[in-house]
Structures are given as C-alpha cells and as structure tokens.
N, C-alpha and C positions, 0 to 999 in steps of 0.2 A: 458494415463497419466497425473497425476498431482501431485502438490505438493504445501503443506502450507508455506507458508514463513513470517518471521516477518520482518516488517520496520518500525523502531522507536514504539513499542510496540504494533501496530496494523498486524492483523493475516490477510494474504491476499492469495488466491485461485489462485496460477499459474497453467495456461494450456499452451502447445506450441503452440506460434500462436497468443496465444488473447492477447488483448490489455488490461490493469488494470489503475486503478490510486491509488497514494500512497502521501503520506503526503510529501512535499518537498524535493527532493533530494540533490539538489544544485548541479548537473551536467550538461554539455553541450548537446544540441540536438544532436542527433548521435553518442554519446559516448555509450560503450558497458562495461558492466560492470557486476560482477558474486556478488551473494549473499550468505553465507555460513549458514546463520542462517536459515537453513531449519528443521522445526520442523515434517513434515509429509511428506511420500513420497508414492505413491499410484499407482501401475502398473497393471491393473487388479485384482484380486485377492490378490496377493501380497501387502500388506500395511506393511510399516516399519515405525513406532513411534520413537521419538529420545526424549534422556532424558539429558537435554532437546533439543539436536540440534540431525540429524541424520548422523552419523560419515561418511567425504567422500561425502558428498552429496551437488551438487554446483546447483543452477538456474541461468543460464546467461540471463540478460536483455540488451535491447537498449531503450535509452533515444528519444519520440517518440515529447514529447513539455512539457514547464512548463508553466502553466495556472493559473488561478484563479477559485476557486467554485463559485455556486451560492452564492448572497448575505444572509445573515442570520442576518435576523432583532431581535433585545434585547429588549422589552418594560416593565420597570417594572412601578408600580402603586402603589398608598397605598390610599384606597378608604377614602375620606372625609378629606384627609390632604392636600392635593396639593401639592403631590410628584408624580412626573413624571419623567421618564428618557429614554430615547429612544437611543438604540446604534446600530452599525451593522457592520460586518467585513463579510470578503470574506477570505476562506484558499487558502493558497496557495499549488499546486498541480503540481506531474510530472505524464505524460501517459509513460507507458512502455509498452514496445512488448515484452514476453516471447520470448526468442530465442530457446532455450534448457533445459532440466533439465537431470543431470547425477548424477547415484547413487553410 
C-alpha cells in the first residue's frame, strides 16, 4: 500500500514505515500529525485517485528531524563583461516517518 501526498505543492510518495524528506514543516521532533491532502491511494490492484483529494483518506506522519539539505552553488557570468556573481543556499528540510495510511 502507498499514497501520494501533497506537501506545499510537492508530491511525495508515502509508504508505511518509510522515511521521507519534505520542505520544512516547522514542527517539533517527535510530533505526530496527519495530512489530509492525499492525491492517490493504491492498495494492490485497487487504485483510488482524488479529484483533487481522496475523500476520507489520511496519512499519519512522525517528525524525525529538522535539517538542512546539501549546499547548492549558483554562479552567474557574462563573458568579457567582468560580471560574476556567486551565491549559495541550503534548503531547510523535515525528515518524516510514515506511520499509517487510512482510506
């Protein structure tokens, strides 16, 4: 069984017991919460697709950690103009454990 869940505009595949990384959710470590923005639920050959969300479907998550992603370097250059810009950033992420999927 698995589900596709919406997290801030990003779609994430959630499998019970799996660890997933999503954009920062601003929740405490150890906190358990539910997400009702379930776009698809698949249980073997039985697949339910929502319009846009599956009715009464809930995915339960536990927050494992709040962390930062790898550093991404952004370098811009215009040749022969003396224009060079170098910036970098690290995205804030939340590590989640999928506890259960209810349909």
